N, C-alpha and C positions, 0 to 999 in steps of 0.2 A: 472047114473055116467058112462062116457065114459071109457071103459076098454082098449082102444087102445091108452093110453096116450103117448106111446113112439113115435107115428107118428103124432099126431094131437094135436095142442094146443087148450086147453079149455077155455071158458070164466069164470069169476070169479064167485064164490058163493056170494050171499048176506049173510049177519051175523046179527042176532038179538039177543041181550042179555037182559034179564028181570030180575030185582031184585036179582042181583048177590050178595051173602053175603059169606064172608070167614073170619073165625077167627081161632086163634091158641091157644091151651091150654098150658100154662105154669105154672106148679105146680098146685096150687089151683085156678089160675087166667085164664079167658078167654079173650084174647086180639083181638079186632076186627081189621081186616085188610081191608077188602072190605065191604062197608056198603049200599048195595042196588044200584048197578050200572046197568044203562040201556044204551045201545048202538045200533044204528041202521046203517048198512052200506049197500049200494046197490052194486050190482056186479060190480066189476071192480074199485071200489072207493078206495082211499088211505087215511089212518087215521093214525095220530101220537097222542101218549099218552105221555104227559110230566108230571113232577112232581119231588119233591124233592127226594133225596136219602132215601130209607126206606119207601117211601109213599105206597109201594105196587104195583108198576107198573108191575114187573115181575110175581107177584102172580096173578093179573089180566090177563095178557097175557096167563099164564099157563092156566087159566079157559077158556079163549076164544079158546084156541088152543086144547082143549080136553086132557089135561095133568093133571090138578089139579082139582078135584072134588069139586064144591061149596057146602057150608053148605045148601044153598037154592038158588033158582033162576034157570034160563034155558038159554041154548045157543042153538039157531037154525041155521043151514045153509041151504041154498035152492038155487035152480035154477028154470028154468020154468018147469022142469018135477019132481023134487024130493024136498022133504024137510025132514031134519033130526033134531029131538031134540037129541043133542048128548049125554046128560047125562041120557037119558032114556035107553041107551045101556050099556053093560058091557065093561070091559077094553079091552078084546080081539077085541071087534068091534071097539072100538075107536083107538086102534093100527092099525087096518086094515085102517080106515079112514085116520089117519095121514100118514100112508105110501102110500095111494092111492090118496090123493087129497090135502095134505098140504105140504108146504115147510118151512124150518126153517133156521134162520140165527142168530147166536150168537156172542155176544161181544168177547168171547174167542176161536171163530172158531169152537172148538170141532172136530178137525180132529184126526184121529187115527195115532199115531207116527209112528208105524211100517208098515204103509200101503203108497204107492205111491199116488201122487195127483190124478192119474187116478182111483186107486182103492177105494180112499175116495169117489170120485164122484160117482162111481158104487155101493157103499155099500148100500145105501137106496133102489136103484133099484133091487139089489139082494135080499134084505130082502123081497121086494114085489114080488119075483118069476121071476125077469126079469135079463137075462144076455146080455146086450147091450153095449158091448165095444165101438163100433163105435159112439154111442149117447154119451158116456161119452168123448171121443176124440173131438167129435164135439163141446161140451160145453166148454171144456177147451180151444179150439181155439177161441170160442166166447169171452171168458174172457181174452184173450191175453196170454194164457200159453200153446201154442201149443208146445213150446219147453221145457216145464218143466213137461211133463206128468209123468216121471219116477222118478222125485225128490220127496224125502220125506219132511214132514213138516219142519224138522230141517234144511233143505237146501233151504227153502224159506223165504223171508222176511214177516213181517206181512201183507203188503198188498197183497203179492201174496198168502199167506195163506187164506185171505179173499176172494180173488178171486176163489180159490178152493172151498171155503165154498158156494159162490154164484152159481158156476155151479152146485154143489150138490144139492143146494135148488131148482133150476129150471129145472134140468134134467128130472124129472117126470111130467113136465108140471103141477104144482100145481094150483088148483082152488082159493086157498088162501094161502097167504105167511105171515109168522109172523117173525119179526126181533127184537131182543132184543139187543138195543144198538149196532148197526151193525157197527158204526165207533168209538165205544168208546176205543178200543185198538190201534188206529191208529194215526199217526201224521196228522197235519192239512191238508197238501198237499195231502197225501195219502188218508185221509178221504173224501176229496172233490171228488177225482177221484173215490172212491168207491160209493159215492152218485150218481154221474152221471151214473155209470155202472148200479147201483141197480134200477134206475128209468127207464133207458133204456130197460133193460131186462124185467121189469115189465110191462111196456107199451106193449112191443112186445108180451108178453104172455097173457095180459088180466086178469091177477090175481088180485084178491082183496088183498090188502096189509094192514096189521096192525103192527104198530111198536111202541116200546117204546123208548124214547131217552132223553138225556139232552141237545141235540144239537138244538138250535132255528133255524138255517139255514136248517138243515134237516127237522124239523117239518114243516117248511113254504113251503116245497116242496109238502105237502100233501093236499088233497081235504078239510080234516077236521083235527082240532087239538083239543084235549081234555086235560084238566088239572085235574089230580088225586090229590085230596087234602082232608085229613081227611077221607079217604075212599070212597069219592064220586067223581063222573065224571061230569065235567061241561065244556061247550065250552070255549075255550081259545082266548084271544086277539092274540095270535101267528098266528091265522089263518087269521088275517086281513092284 
């Protein structure tokens, strides 16, 4: 893995999931959520996972993103030089992987309220041991917030907050980007603008993109679309 990510954009990781199973224990019952999911993405591909509310999309995304340990199955990321089966490693290692090679965009933005836009962008870089204020400023300019760097989230509109979140996600040049309903909290017009910006930035970065969404317009922008239904993943007609 290229450790000079602050200066060099990297190509995406391929991602392979095999036999993912995840269930929850409620009282004396075990409730199946994900029931044997397989997924194969090449480096740089974009993928949307659609499905009804409560179908387990966010749970599946968490497993693919090294955040939620499956009951069984494997997730592997790789490029030409390396291959990692991520759940063969402990949480400390997975936290390093998330900070070093992954980017995240969430529906509710997940910005820190008492930090400026610039400090929010810099936070994951600093957690990875990097203090690169110029890089943070550059990314805020790229998402159209060059004049809002010192504003706090409460001083920004929903669309502006999501732009900060996009800058934060891409600032470390992620090899793979995970997005959970990235336009779900935005109005239609702002959501369309965010879709264009997300794909523009992702194309420029070469990252592999995995997102969950209810938005068929957003899903159709991806190379592959899958429907998650009754815990299983299948190709969706939305891709046609």
